[in-house]
N, C-alpha and C positions, 0 to 999 in steps of 0.2 A: 403734268408738268408743261408750262407754256414756254414757247421758244421766242427769242427776240426777233423782231421784224428786221428786215434789211436796213431800215432807216436807223433803228436803235443800235444795231451792230456798227454801222458807219460812224454814228456819234461817239460810241465808246472807243472805237479805234482812233478817232480824231483826238479825243481827250488824252488817250494813252500816248499817242505820238507827241502831242504838245508837251505832256509832263516829262517824257523821256528826253526831250530836247533841252530841258532846263538844267542848269547846273545843280549840284547837290545843295548848295546854299539856297538857291531859289526854290528847289523842291521842299526843303525844310521850312521855308517861309510860308508856303501855302498849305503844308500838311496839317497845321492846326485847324484848318477849316473842315477837316473830317469830323465825324461824330466823336471819335475818341479824342482827337485834338481839342475840340471844343470843350469836352468834359474836363480834360487836363487843365486848360486855361481857366475854366470856371472854378474848378476845385482849388487851384492855386490862389486865385483872386479871393475867394471866400475865406479860405484858411488864413491867408495873409492878413486880411482885414480883421478877422476875429482875433488873430494873434496880437495885432497892435492894440486892440481894445483890451484884451486880457492882460497884456504886459502893462498897460497904463493903469488898469485897475489894481494889479498886484503891487506895482511900485508906489502908488499913492495910498494904498491901504483901503481902497473902496471895497475890495473883496478879499477876505482873509480865509475863505474856505479852502482847505487843502485839496479837495477833489477838483476845484476850479483850477488850482495850480497844476495838477496832473494833466488836465485837459489842455491848458495853455502851453505848458512846456514840453508836452510829449505828444498829444494827439494832433494839435494844430500844425506843429512843425513837420510831423510825419505826413499829414495830409498834403501840406504844401509841397514837400519833396516828391511825394508820390505823383502829384499833379504835374510837376515839372518833368518827371520821368516819362509820363504818358505822351508828352509832345514829341520827343524823338521816336518813341515806340510807334506813334501814329505815322510818322514819316517812314518808318520801316515797313509798316503794313501797307502804306500807300504805294511804295515801290513794288510791293508784292501784289498790287492791284486788288487789294481787299475792298477798297472804296473806289469803284470805277466811276461813280457819278460825283466825285468831289469837285468843288468849285476851283477853277483855274484862274489865277490872277497874274497880271504882269509882274515881273520882278521889281523890287524897290531899288531906286537909284538915289544915292545921296550926293548932292552937289553943294559943296560948302560955299560956292559963289552965290548961292541963293539965300536970301535972308530967312526965308521960311525954314529951310533945311538947317541953317545954323541954330535957329531957335529950337527946333525939334531935337537936334543933337545935344544942345545945352540942357534941355529939359530931361533928356534921357540920362545924361551924366549926373544931374542933380538927384534924380529919382534913384539912380543906382547907388549913390553915396548914402542916401536916406535908407534904402533897403539894407545895405551892408551894415550901417550903424544899428538899425533896429535888430537885424539878425545877430549882431555881436552882443547887444543887450540881452537878447533872448538866450543866447548861449551862456552868457555870464550868470543870468538868473537861474537858468536850468541847472547849471553846475552847482550853485548854492542849494537849490531845491533837492537835488539828488544827494547832497551831503547832509540834509536835515534829518533829525531824529524821526520825524513823522514819515519821511520817505522810507527810511530803513525799517521802521517797525509797523507801519499801518498800511502801506500800499498793498503788500501781499498779506492781507489781514488774516486769513485763515491760518496760513503757515506760521506767521511771526507773532500772532496774538499772545501765545504763552510767554515768549521771550520779551516782548514789548511790555507786557503787564508787569513781569518781574523786574524789568529795568526801571520802570517808573516809580517803584517803591524802594529802590535800592539806594545805598549811600552814594552811588555814582549817578543818580538821576539828573544832576546838573552838569554832568560831563557828556559831551556829544558822542554818539556812537562811533563816528569816524575817528575820534581822537584815540580810541583804544583799538578799533578793528583795522584802521589804516595808518594813522599817524601822519607825520609830515613827509614831504618829498613826493616827487612825481613817480618814482619806481613803484612804490606800494599802491599808489592811487591807480596806476594802470593795471596792476595785478588784480586789485579789488574789482575794478570795472569789468575786466575780462572774466573773472570768476562770477560776477553778477550776471553776465549773459547766460552762463550755464544754469544759474539758479532761476533766472526768468524762464528758461526753457522747461526746467523741471516743474515750475508752478503751472505753466501753460498746459503741459501734457500730463500733469498729475503724477510724475515719477519721483517726487520728493519723498524722503524717508519720514516715517512717523513712528516715534518722535524724532526730532532732529538729532542726529548723532552727536555725541560729546565724548571726548573733547574735540574742539575744532582743529582740524589738521591744517598745517601750513600757516598757522597764525603768526603774525609778526612777533619777533622776540620781545619779551616784556621789558628788556633793558631799553628798547626804543620807545616804548609807550608808557607802561606803568611807572617806570623810574623817572619820567619827566616830572612827576609829582611826588612819588614815594621814593625817597632817597635812602637806601639801606644804611649808608654810612652815617646817617643822622639818627637812626633808631637806637634807643637805649632805654634801660630801666625795666620796670615790670608793669603789668596790667592785670588788675583783679577782675576775674570773671565769675559770675554767680550762676549756679545751676539749681533750678527749682523743679521738684518732681512730686507727684501725688501717686496714689494707688487707687484702684477701684474700691478698696475696702475703707479708705480714709481720704475723703475729698476735702477736708478742712485743715488738716495739719500737715503741711508739706515738709519734705526733706530738703534742706538748703545746704548746698556745698559751695564753697568758695575756693578758688585756686588763684595763685599769682603766676601769670605767664611771664616767662623770661623772654621779653620781646627781643632783646639783644640788638646786635649791630655793633658799631664801634663804641666802646666804653670811653666816655670823655675823660675819665680819670686815669685809666691804664693805657689808653690808645690801642687796645686789643679788641678784636672781633670776638663776640661771644653770643650765647643764647640762640634762639630760633633762627634769626636772620643771618647767622653765620653762614648758612647754606648759600646765600646769594651775595656774599661780600666780594669785594674786588680781590681779596687775597686768596680766594679759593675757587676752583672750578670743578663742578661735579657733573659727571656724565653717567647716564645709566641706559641699560638695554631693556626696553619694555617688551615683555613677552606677548602682549596683545595690544590692540589699538585703543583700548580704554585706559591703559597705563595702570591697571590694578594688579598686575603681576610683574615683578621686577627681577631681572636676571643679574647680569654683571653690573658692578658699579665702580667707576674710576674717580678717585679724588686726587686732584692735582693741587699741591700746596705751594706757598710762595717760595719755599726753599728749593724748589725744583723736583721734589720727590712726588711720585705718583703711586698711590696705593690702589690695588685692584681687589675688589671684594666679589666673591661668588657664592652661590648657594647650591651648587651642584647642577643647575640647569644649563642647558646649552642652546645655541641658536636653532638646533634641530627641534627643540621642544616648543619653539615659538609658534604662535597662531598667526593667521593672516593679519597684516598691519603692524607686525613687530618692527621696531626701529630703535636706533640709538638717538638719544636726546640730551642736550645740555640743560641742566636744571635751572629754572628761573621761577619767578613769582607764581606763575600759573600752575606749577606742579603741586603746590599746596593750596593756594587760593584759586582753585579751578572754577569756582562760581563767584567771582568777585562782584559781579553786577547782577547777573540773571540768577538770583537766589530763590529757590523754591523752598517753602517752609516745611519743617518737619512736623508731621501730624501730632505726635505725642507731645512735643515741646509746646506747640500752639494750644493744644487742649489744656495742658497744665498751666500755661500762661493765662488762658481764659479763666480758669478757676482762681488763680492767684489775684487777677485783676477784677474778679467778680462779674466779668462779662458772661461767664457761665456761673449760674447760681450754685455754690457748693452745698447749699442746704437742701437741694432737690435730690432725694435718694437715687442712686444709680445713674446720675447724669453723665458722669465720666465714661462709663461703659457704653451707655446709649449713644454718646457722641461719637465714639469710635465706630459703632455699628452704622450710624447714619452716614458718616463721611466715607466709609469704606464700601458702601453699596455701589454696585456698578450701574450707574444711570446711563441711559442710552445717549443723552445729550445734556448740555448745560441748561437748556430750556426745561427739560424734564426735572433736573435737579432743583431748579428754582421753584417748580410747582410742588415737589414732594418732600424736600428736606424738613421743613417745619412740620408738615403733616405727619411724616414718619416719626419724628421725635415725639410728637404728642401721642401717637399710637403706641410707641414703645413705653412711654411713661404711663399710659392708661393700663397696659398689661402688667406693668411692674407695681404701680402704686394705686391703681383703681381710677375709675371715671370721676369720682367725687374729688380726688386729689387734683386731677388735671383741671377740673372746673374751678377749684379754689385758687390754683396757681397758674392759671392760663397765661396771664400777662408775663410772668417770669419765664415760663417755658418758651413762649413765643420770642421773647428777647434773647434767650439763649440760642434758640433756633436761628435767629437772624445772624448771630455771631458765627455759627457753624456754616450758614449759607455764604457769608462773606469769605470765610476760609476756603470753602470749596471753589467759589468763583475766582479766587486769586491763585489757585494752584492746580486745578484739574480741567483738562480739555479732552473729552472722550474722542473727538474726531481726530485729534493729533496724537492720541494714545499717551498723553501726558497725565500721569496720576501721581499719587503719593509715592515718593521714593524713586521716581523716574530719573532724577538728577541728584546725585549725592556729592557731598563735599569731601575733599581730602585734608582739610585743615582739622587737626585733631584725630581721634581714633574712635569716633562713635560707631562707624560702620566697618570696623576692622574685620569682622567675619566675612564680609563681601569683598575684601581686598582694597578698601578705601583707607586713606589716612597715613599717618606716620609709620605704622607698623609694616608697611610695604617694604621698607628698608630697615627700620629699627626693629628687627625680629630676632636678634642674636644668632641668626642662621647665616647671614652674609659674613664671610670671613676671608682674610687674606691667606696666602700660602704659609704664613708664619703663625696663623692661629688667632690673629687679631680680629675681633668681631665688631659689628655696628651695634652699640649698646641699646638696650631698651629701658635703661634707668630713667624713671619718671622725673628725677631731679634735673635731668638735662634741659627740660623744657618748662617745668613748672614746680612750684612748691605744692606738695600734696594737701588736700583739704584738711 
């Protein structure tokens, strides 16, 4: 370890004494000349310049790449701010004598009596106005970018890929994410952004849940969002729904059931609320106690009617029987339409739909059963599924019908395999543990055995102290097939 010479020590003490005699404003002015200060100034200048170029390209449409927008509105501003922070940090370290050989310059004096100084001050003010204007534009464009569907669905690609894919094929694909998840007003915007910080942390440290838990807790009430477009008071009449099903033994003659759903709402002829949407009419308020966080087990139910009478239904369960996440909730659209946009397709329904539309060739023996086998296989990744689904289907058909049959019908089997591959890629993400049946719907009673659907409440077991029950009569909601 070398020791400083007496001459070097004298120079260092001289520099330190000069620096200590300066005011803090003067010290801050010369601190940028340290290595850290120079880096801060350079980083700020570079990021600011690139920010202007990126903003210009974005506003003029020269660059429409979303990743470029991420860099422009998130990376460059962060770099610029970080560079600005480094300058006072360099000042702090200089005071702590971390940079003993920094250059010392005389303090700057502004004399407005001098023409040169007036010009310099004017230039400084003009540049400051320009900077503030540009920064305001950046903030404005960044705000709109963070409100975009792409930002919501594709920035955190691995986590949100399932939800974003389901959204893009949904009936609400033309409705912006923020219109349902945030809605109008500053209050919910702030709540959403604060919640977003927690989600960003989870993505960075890998602590996010797989699959993403449903239902979403603390979602804004549907009356503030859904009902901006869907007005229950204007629903009325019936809607015919068709159910098509096949069996493994008969792939060509489907069973077709049609039911007429009593959509309900306000009847324009009687001015009374009726049918399914009676549950969310303005004339009634329904509250229920969910025994778990998935809302698949319902305890007490309170129905408040317009005449001021409140009926309470129970099924013998108490709050002591509740699981973690149990809570009281006021019923709204999301309690039945719990997958209004992020709808994952039902495997059996889609295979039968494929047979009905001939995308799966019903003339190929055993194709329905083999389709289930292929799609329910646990592939390690989506890439592996792409490579193996068609091959597995052909292998199963070869075992069932022989190599000669596969050779004669290769084109048709490959076409059917492509349909199955498309189904898989639209509904299964092994990394996120999203597979068939991960997310089920409450509208109807297809999954009643698992606690989903209407029969959570309409089970003839919830009753008042006077013996009145919540009916399970099919005619309440639809005409039977």
